[in-house]
C-alpha positions in Angstrom: 20.5 -3.8 21.7 20.6 -1.6 17.9 23.4 1.1 17.4 21.9 4.3 17.1 20.8 4.8 13.3 18.4 5.8 11.2 18.3 3.8 7.5 18.5 7.1 5.2 15.6 7.8 2.2 18.6 6.9 -0.4 18.7 3.0 1.0 15.0 2.7 1.5 14.5 3.9 -1.9 17.1 1.4 -3.3 16.0 -1.6 -1.3 11.9 -0.7 -2.4 13.4 -0.8 -6.0 15.0 -4.0 -5.6 12.1 -5.8 -4.2 10.0 -4.6 -7.2 12.6 -6.2 -9.7 13.0 -9.0 -7.4 16.7 -8.8 -7.3 17.1 -9.5 -3.8 15.7 -11.4 -0.8 17.2 -10.6 2.4 16.2 -13.5 4.5 18.4 -16.5 4.1 18.3 -19.9 5.3 20.2 -20.6 8.3 22.9 -22.5 5.5 23.0 -19.5 3.3 25.8 -20.6 0.6 23.8 -21.5 -2.4 24.9 -21.0 -5.7 21.9 -20.4 -8.4 24.0 -20.7 -11.1 25.4 -24.2 -9.8 21.6 -25.1 -9.9 19.9 -23.9 -12.6 20.3 -23.6 -16.2 18.6 -20.1 -17.7 16.9 -19.3 -20.9 15.8 -16.2 -22.9 12.2 -16.8 -25.0 9.8 -14.1 -26.8 6.2 -15.6 -25.7 3.7 -14.5 -28.2 0.6 -13.8 -27.3 -3.1 -14.3 -28.9 -2.9 -11.1 -30.5 0.9 -11.6 -32.2 2.8 -9.7 -29.6 5.6 -11.2 -28.0 6.6 -11.1 -24.4 10.0 -10.9 -22.9 10.5 -14.2 -20.5 13.4 -15.9 -18.6 12.9 -19.0 -17.5 15.4 -20.4 -15.0 15.2 -24.4 -14.6 17.0 -27.3 -12.2 19.6 -28.8 -13.6 18.2 -31.9 -12.2 16.2 -33.2 -15.0 15.1 -36.5 -12.7 12.3 -34.9 -11.2 9.6 -32.6 -12.0 8.6 -29.1 -10.3 5.9 -26.3 -9.8 6.8 -23.7 -11.9 6.6 -20.0 -10.0 5.7 -16.8 -12.0 6.0 -13.5 -12.1 5.4 -10.8 -14.2 6.4 -7.0 -14.0 6.8 -3.7 -15.4 9.8 -3.0 -13.1 12.3 -5.3 -15.6 13.8 -8.8 -14.8 17.5 -8.5 -14.8 19.6 -9.4 -14.8 19.6 -9.7 -19.0 22.1 -11.7 -21.1 22.7 -15.4 -20.6 25.9 -15.3 -18.7 23.9 -13.1 -15.5 22.0 -15.2 -12.7 20.0 -13.9 -10.1 21.0 -13.8 -6.6 17.8 -15.5 -5.6 15.0 -16.9 -7.8 12.2 -17.3 -5.5 10.3 -14.8 -3.0 13.2 -16.1 -0.6 16.0 -18.1 -1.1 14.4 -21.5 0.3 12.6 -22.1 -2.9 16.2 -22.0 -4.6 16.9 -25.2 -3.0 13.6 -27.0 -2.9 13.6 -26.7 -6.7 11.1 -25.0 -8.5 10.6 -23.7 -12.4 11.1 -19.8 -11.7 9.5 -17.9 -15.0 10.3 -13.9 -15.1 8.4 -11.6 -17.5 8.8 -8.1 -18.7 5.0 -7.3 -19.3 3.4 -6.1 -22.4 5.1 -2.4 -23.3 7.9 -2.9 -20.8 11.9 -3.4 -21.1 12.6 -6.0 -23.8 8.7 -6.9 -24.6 6.9 -5.8 -27.5 3.7 -3.8 -27.8 2.1 -0.7 -25.3 2.3 -0.1 -21.8 -0.8 1.0 -20.4 -1.0 2.0 -16.6 -3.3 -0.4 -14.7 -4.8 -1.6 -18.1 -8.7 -2.2 -17.7 -9.9 -5.5 -18.7 -11.0 -6.7 -21.8 -15.0 -5.5 -23.0 -15.6 -8.8 -25.4 -13.4 -11.8 -26.2 -11.3 -10.2 -29.1 -9.4 -8.1 -26.8 -6.0 -8.5 -24.8 -5.3 -7.4 -21.5 -3.2 -8.7 -18.6 -5.3 -11.3 -17.6 -5.0 -13.0 -21.4 -1.5 -12.0 -21.2 -1.4 -14.1 -17.6 -3.1 -17.0 -20.1 -1.3 -17.2 -22.7 2.4 -17.3 -20.9 1.3 -20.3 -18.8 -0.1 -22.2 -21.4 3.3 -21.4 -23.3 5.2 -22.5 -20.4 3.4 -25.6 -19.8 3.8 -26.7 -23.6 7.6 -25.4 -24.1 8.9 -25.8 -21.0 9.9 -29.9 -19.9 10.2 -31.2 -16.1 7.0 -29.4 -14.6 4.4 -31.0 -13.0 1.8 -29.5 -14.2 1.3 -26.8 -11.5 1.8 -23.3 -11.7 1.6 -20.8 -8.8 2.2 -17.0 -9.1 2.9 -14.0 -6.7 4.5 -10.3 -7.0 4.8 -7.3 -4.5 3.2 -4.2 -5.5 2.7 -3.1 -9.4 3.4 -7.6 -9.8 0.9 -7.9 -6.8 -1.8 -6.2 -9.1 -0.3 -8.3 -12.2 -1.3 -11.4 -9.8 -4.4 -10.2 -9.5 -5.0 -10.2 -13.1 -4.3 -13.6 -13.2 -6.3 -14.6 -10.6 -9.5 -13.6 -13.0 -9.7 -15.6 -15.8 -7.6 -17.9 -14.6 -5.5 -20.5 -16.9 -6.7 -24.4 -15.3 -3.4 -25.1 -13.9 -2.7 -22.1 -11.4 -2.8 -23.7 -8.2 -1.5 -20.9 -5.9 -1.5 -17.3 -6.3 -0.3 -14.4 -3.5 -1.0 -11.1 -4.4 1.4 -8.7 -2.2 0.5 -5.2 -2.0 -1.8 -5.2 -4.8 -3.4 -2.1 -5.7 -7.1 -2.5 -6.1 -8.7 0.4 -6.5 -6.2 3.7 -7.8 -9.3 6.5 -6.9 -10.3 5.3 -3.8 -7.2 4.1 -1.6 -4.4 3.2 -3.8 -1.1 4.4 -5.0 -2.9 7.4 -7.4 -5.9 8.9 -4.7 -7.4 8.3 -1.8 -10.8 8.8 -1.6 -10.8 10.8 -4.0 -7.5 13.3 -2.9 -4.8 13.0 -5.2 -1.4 11.5 -3.9 1.1 14.2 -6.0 4.4 13.5 -4.7 4.0 9.3 -5.2 2.5 9.9 -8.4 4.8 12.5 -9.8 7.8 10.4 -9.0 6.5 7.3 -10.2 4.7 8.2 -13.2 7.8 10.6 -14.4 9.9 7.4 -14.4 7.9 4.1 -15.1 5.2 5.6 -17.3 6.7 8.1 -19.9 6.3 7.1 -23.5 9.3 4.9 -24.8 11.4 4.8 -28.3 12.0 1.2 -28.4 12.7 -2.1 -26.7 15.2 -1.6 -23.7 16.9 -3.7 -20.8 17.4 0.1 -19.2 15.1 2.3 -16.9 14.4 5.7 -17.2 16.7 7.9 -15.1 14.9 9.3 -11.4 13.5 12.9 -12.1 15.7 15.3 -11.4 14.1 17.8 -9.2 17.3 19.9 -8.6 17.0 20.2 -5.3 16.7 17.8 -1.8 13.3 19.9 -0.3 10.5 18.0 -2.0 7.9 20.5 0.3 9.7 23.6 -1.5 9.9 22.0 -4.9 6.0 21.3 -4.8 4.8 24.8 -3.4 7.2 26.6 -5.8 5.9 23.8 -8.5 2.2 26.1 -8.9 -1.2 24.2 -9.6 -1.6 20.7 -11.0 -2.4 22.6 -14.2 1.2 24.3 -13.8 3.0 20.8 -13.0 1.3 19.1 -16.1 2.6 22.0 -18.6 5.9 22.3 -17.3 7.1 18.5 -16.7 4.6 16.1 -18.2 2.8 17.4 -21.5 2.6 15.0 -24.4 5.7 13.0 -22.5 3.1 10.6 -20.1 0.0 9.7 -21.3 -0.9 8.5 -18.0 -0.7 11.5 -16.3 -2.9 13.5 -18.4 -5.3 11.0 -18.5 -5.3 11.6 -14.6 -5.6 15.5 -15.1 -8.6 14.5 -17.5 -10.6 12.6 -14.9 -10.9 13.9 -11.4 -13.9 12.1 -10.5 -14.6 8.2 -10.5 -15.8 8.3 -13.9 -16.1 5.4 -15.8 -11.9 5.9 -16.5 -11.4 4.8 -12.8 -14.3 2.7 -12.3 -13.2 0.0 -14.8 -9.7 -0.1 -13.4 -11.3 -1.3 -10.1 -10.2 -5.2 -9.9 -13.2 -5.6 -6.8 -15.5 -5.9 -9.8 -14.5 -8.9 -10.8 -13.3 -10.8 -8.3 -15.3 -13.4 -8.5 -15.1 -17.5 -9.5 -11.8 -17.7 -7.9 -11.3 -21.5 -7.5 -7.6 -21.7 -6.1 -5.8 -20.9 -2.7 -4.7 -17.4 -2.2 -2.3 -15.5 0.1 -2.9 -12.0 0.4 -0.4 -10.1 2.2 -0.1 -6.4 3.5 2.5 -4.0 5.7 0.5 -2.1 8.6 2.4 0.6 7.7 2.4 0.6 3.5 2.5 4.7 2.4 1.2 2.8 -1.1 -1.1 0.1 -1.1 -2.7 -1.1 2.1 -6.3 -0.6 0.8 -5.7 -2.8 -1.9 -4.6 -5.9 -0.6 -7.1 -5.3 3.0 -10.3 -4.7 0.0 -8.9 -7.5 -1.7 -9.4 -10.0 1.2 -13.0 -8.6 2.1 -14.1 -9.1 -1.6 -12.5 -12.6 -1.8 -14.5 -13.7 1.6 -17.7 -12.0 0.3 -17.4 -13.1 -3.3 -16.1 -16.8 -3.0 -16.6 -18.1 0.3 -15.8 -21.6 -0.1 -12.2 -20.7 -1.8 -9.3 -20.6 0.8 -8.7 -17.0 1.1 -5.5 -16.4 3.6 -4.5 -13.0 5.0 -1.1 -11.9 6.1 -0.4 -8.8 8.0 2.9 -7.8 9.4 4.4 -4.6 10.5 5.9 -3.6 7.4 6.1 -0.9 4.8 5.7 -1.5 1.3 7.1 -5.0 0.1 9.3 -5.0 3.8 9.0 -8.9 4.2 11.1 -9.2 1.9 13.2 -6.3 1.7 14.1 -6.2 5.1 14.5 -8.2 8.5 11.3 -6.6 9.3 12.7 -6.3 13.4 12.5 -2.3 13.5 10.6 0.6 11.3 11.9 4.0 11.3 12.3 4.4 15.1 9.4 1.2 16.4 11.1 -2.0 17.1 8.9 -4.8 16.8 10.9 -7.8 19.1 11.5 -10.0 16.5 12.5 -10.8 12.4 8.6 -10.7 11.3 9.9 -11.1 7.6 11.8 -14.2 8.4 8.8 -15.8 10.4 6.2 -15.0 7.4 8.8 -16.5 4.9 9.8 -19.6 6.3 6.5 -20.0 8.3 4.0 -19.3 6.4 5.1 -18.1 2.4 7.2 -20.7 2.1 5.0 -23.8 3.3 2.2 -22.2 1.2 3.4 -22.8 -2.2 5.2 -26.0 -1.3 1.3 -27.5 -0.2 -0.4 -26.3 -2.9 2.0 -26.7 -5.5 4.4 -29.9 -4.3 2.0 -31.9 -2.1 4.5 -30.9 1.0 3.2 -30.3 4.2 1.8 -30.1 6.6 0.9 -26.2 6.2 0.6 -25.1 10.0 -1.3 -22.3 8.2 -3.7 -24.0 6.6 -6.6 -23.5 8.4 -6.3 -20.1 9.2 -7.9 -17.2 8.0 -5.9 -14.3 9.2 -2.2 -14.1 10.1 -1.7 -10.9 12.0 1.3 -9.5 13.7 -0.4 -7.1 16.7 2.0 -4.2 17.0 2.3 -2.7 20.6 2.4 -5.9 21.9 5.0 -7.2 18.7 3.3 -11.0 18.6 1.6 -13.4 16.0 -1.7 -14.6 15.9 -4.1 -16.1 13.8 -7.8 -16.5 13.6 -10.6 -17.8 11.7 -11.7 -14.7 10.4 -10.3 -11.1 10.3 -11.4 -9.3 12.0 -11.5 -11.5 15.2 -14.5 -12.8 16.2 -14.4 -11.1 19.8 -13.9 -8.1 18.7 -16.4 -5.4 20.2 -17.6 -2.0 19.2 -16.1 1.2 20.9 -15.6 4.9 20.1 -13.0 7.7 20.7 -14.8 10.8 21.5 -13.5 14.5 20.7 -13.6 16.7 24.2 -13.2 20.5 25.5 -9.4 21.1 25.8 -8.0 18.6 23.7 -9.5 15.6 25.6 -9.9 12.1 23.8 -12.4 9.4 25.4 -14.3 6.5 25.2 -16.9 8.2 26.6 -19.3 10.3 24.4 -19.9 14.2 25.0 -22.0 15.7 27.7 -22.1 19.3 26.1 -25.4 19.5 24.4 -25.0 22.8 23.2 -24.8 22.2 19.6 -22.0 25.0 19.0 -19.3 23.3 20.9 -16.5 23.4 18.3 -12.5 23.6 18.3 -11.3 25.6 14.8 -8.3 26.1 12.8 -7.4 27.8 9.7 -6.0 26.0 7.0 -3.9 27.9 4.5 -3.1 25.8 1.1 0.1 28.4 1.0 1.5 26.7 4.3 -0.1 23.2 4.2 1.3 21.0 6.9 4.3 18.9 5.9 3.3 15.0 6.2 7.1 14.5 7.2 9.6 16.3 9.1 12.0 14.5 6.8 13.9 16.8 4.0 13.1 14.9 1.1 12.0 14.9 -2.8 9.8 11.2 -2.5 7.8 10.7 0.0 10.0 7.6 1.2 8.5 4.3 2.6 8.6 5.1 7.1 6.2 8.1 7.2 3.4 6.0 7.8 4.9 5.5 11.3 6.7 8.5 12.0 7.2 10.2 14.9 4.1 13.0 14.4 5.6 15.8 17.0 7.0 17.7 14.1 2.7 18.3 13.7 0.9 18.6 16.6 2.4 22.0 17.9 1.2 23.7 14.4 -1.8 25.9 15.0 -3.4 24.7 12.0 -3.6 20.9 13.6 -6.1 19.9 16.3 -5.0 17.4 19.0 -6.8 15.4 21.4 -5.3 12.7 23.5 -6.5 10.5 26.5 -5.0 10.5 29.8 -2.6 8.0 30.6 -3.9 4.3 30.1 -4.2 2.3 33.1 -4.4 -0.7 31.7 -3.6 -2.2 27.5 -6.3 -1.3 24.8 -6.3 -3.3 22.0 -8.0 -2.3 18.8 -8.5 -4.6 15.5 -10.5 -4.3 12.4 -11.3 -1.0 10.3 -11.2 2.7 12.5 -13.9 4.7 11.2 -13.7 8.6 11.3 -16.9 10.5 11.8 -16.6 14.3 12.1 -18.9 16.8 12.1 -17.7 19.9 10.2 -17.6 22.9 8.8 -15.4 25.1 6.8 -15.6 28.7 5.1 -14.6 27.7 2.1 -16.7 25.7 -0.5 -14.1 22.5 -0.4 -12.2 21.3 1.6 -9.8 17.9 2.7 -10.1 16.3 6.0 -7.0 14.0 7.4 -7.2 12.2 10.3 -4.7 10.2 12.1 -4.7 7.9 15.3 -1.1 8.0 17.3 0.2 6.1 20.1 2.1 8.4 22.7 4.7 6.8 24.5 5.6 8.0 28.3 8.0 10.0 29.0 10.5 7.4 30.2 10.2 5.6 26.8 13.8 4.4 25.9 14.6 3.0 22.4 18.1 3.2 19.9 16.4 2.0 17.1 17.1 5.5 15.8 18.5 8.8 16.9 14.8 10.1 17.8 14.3 10.4 21.8 11.7 8.1 22.5 10.4 9.7 25.2 6.9 11.3 24.4 7.3 10.0 21.0 4.3 9.9 18.7 3.7 7.0 16.7 1.5 7.7 13.5 -0.4 4.4 13.8 -2.8 5.3 10.9 -4.1 8.4 8.8 -6.0 8.9 6.3 -7.5 12.3 3.9 -11.0 12.7 2.9 -11.8 15.4 0.3 -15.1 16.8 1.1 -16.7 17.3 -2.2 -17.1 13.8 -2.6 -19.0 13.4 0.8 -22.2 12.6 -1.2 -21.0 10.7 -4.1 -17.1 9.9 -5.8 -18.7 10.8 -9.2 -20.8 13.8 -9.4 -19.4 16.3 -6.3 -20.9 18.8 -4.9 -19.6 22.3 -2.8 -19.7 22.1 0.9 -22.0 25.1 1.9 -19.8 27.7 3.4 -20.2 27.7 7.5 -23.1 24.7 7.4 -22.3 21.9 10.1 -21.6 18.5 7.3 -21.6 14.9 8.8 -18.2 13.5 7.3 -17.3 9.4 7.5 -14.5 7.9 6.2 -12.2 4.8 7.0 -8.6 5.1 8.0 -8.3 1.2 7.3 -7.9 -1.3 9.6 -5.1 -1.6 12.2 -4.4 -4.2 14.9 -2.8 -2.5 17.6 -2.2 -2.6 21.2 -1.6 0.4 22.9 0.3 -0.2 26.4 -0.6 0.3 29.8 1.5 3.8 30.2 0.9 4.9 27.1 -1.6 7.8 25.6 -4.0 7.5 22.6 -3.7 11.1 20.6 -6.2 12.0 17.3 -4.9 14.5 15.0 -7.0 16.7 12.3 -5.9 18.6 9.9 -6.9 19.7 6.4 -3.5 19.7 4.6 -1.0 16.6 4.3 1.6 17.8 1.6 3.0 16.9 -0.7 2.0 13.5 -0.5 -1.4 15.0 -1.0 -2.0 17.9 -3.4 -3.2 20.9 -2.1 -6.9 21.4 -1.9 -8.0 25.2 -3.2 -10.4 25.1 -0.7 -13.2 26.8 -3.4 -15.2 24.1 -5.4 -13.2 24.3 -8.8 -11.5 21.6 -10.6 -8.7 21.0 -8.6 -6.6 19.4 -12.1 -7.8 22.9 -13.8 -7.5 25.6 -10.7 -6.0 28.6 -11.2 -3.6 30.2 -8.4 -6.2 32.5 -7.4 -9.0 29.2 -6.9 -6.5 28.7 -3.4 -7.7 30.1 -0.2 -7.5 30.0 3.5 -10.3 28.8 5.5 -11.6 28.4 8.8 -12.3 25.3 9.5 -14.4 23.7 12.8 -14.5 20.4 14.2 -17.6 20.3 16.4 -17.8 17.9 19.7 -20.9 18.4 21.3 -23.6 15.3 22.5 -25.6 15.7 19.0 -22.7 16.4 16.8 -20.1 14.0 18.4 -17.2 13.6 16.2 -15.6 10.5 17.1 -13.3 7.4 15.5 -15.3 4.3 15.6 -13.2 1.4 16.4 -13.2 -2.0 17.5 -12.3 -3.2 20.7 -10.6 -6.8 21.5 -10.8 -7.9 24.8 -8.0 -9.0 27.2 -6.2 -11.8 25.4 -2.8 -13.8 26.4 
């Protein structure tokens, strides 16, 4: 049994920062005493790229030179500490098992970051001609240099990374070096306008972008070993800070003007124009010819769209190449930073991160880089954790072949049912007033950054608000298992000319539920399972926005992304609908304007209606998996 304890925001932030810099790995083998310093030598290099820029690289090589080893590469914008010849990492590999096995570990500051030369560009697009350089060519040149200058290698390279380093891994997969034998992009973004860090379906992710860009994308004056300081909000209440900060134009002028080029560029490119399209990694994921281990967390608040879209694209574009999808019950990078037996208030009954590290990740690289096996999961296409039932499952495709189709329909009096509505009255609706001056908070926590547990947080704080519609089923008499994408269809109208539409899918616990993972009572707990935002003006095109017609009923369709979850008998299924999710998503003025240049007078309250008749049946389309063991 666990003590009633919650992990605080500062601790979570520190853990994730350490994941991104690669300074820790929570999972340790049973024999956990292993001194990296006594088994590895460390050396620093300035590795030349084809344009003459030098990238700072640290290489750890096994002291036992009687054997040959594969090279495992990480390229990151988050620094590669500790710097200095006498300072060693505690763990070198994705988990500590790698250190014992014997690998050559290479870590590199990417172009323009920390001790590397050059200029850093956030999600730098791939080059358009053979004379340019990009992260793909830097990866290729780094591998070529390592093969020529580091002794005792076996000629095989593996690469991996989480979050931005995961994206660097994807860039290395494109135009890959022939020696690249295995890649594991983990929580990699793929398209920053559609579904990852900066936007979701065209809606700007204000809170995260503000925190990340202010620290990681400011212009540097020289090479350094130090991070930029975190932004000082002057308060611990982010909701009030961002509300008082005003419009995006106000925020730009006050905090970012001429200091963070990427922020300025984001403000100048408010639609899915060439600026964003050329950053879309999915367009270049063809001709991939080596094994891929693609990792995601069901509750990743930063990059869940990325790994899922990468998996689907790899399967469609490279059907004969081995690509394996792993999804567990984790926050962003949680498979490396935490045991994975609990997240927030929800328990998963086993150390899921240990399972992944020891049963999947470690054997994957050993199998493909060292010919050591067998890898028990070699034939699996999808290794996924079923939340609710709390078990790992393997499938030969995702979603599972047995998945059927169903829909959860909205009904009068806040009812939700798998049966479609029978009311033929076309104007059957529920309504609420959305006021951008009083937006619905995304979390009940008092914090300045979004944190990493809000995607599984108790939603009772929102369900009682008058600007949130709530629909829920009767108490389930049997288990209901959803698998695959969840598609929201809303028949909606607004009294304004633009609006955001947020849909959340929630697992409501029974009144007698108990738990001690946190201090929150679990009776009637409303576990956020999936949630997504859609900006109404992009309903027909992300490149050419159109105003919504005031009072006109409009059909909106958008994905809540994939899930694999069992709603247990005795639970209820709930859906919440709202139009603000602040400040994780910026406020929509609810008038058709360029939001990035909007003034305070552009923001207005609007009456929102969700229709639920037989001819205008708002619903969630889901994949339903028959009863399974």
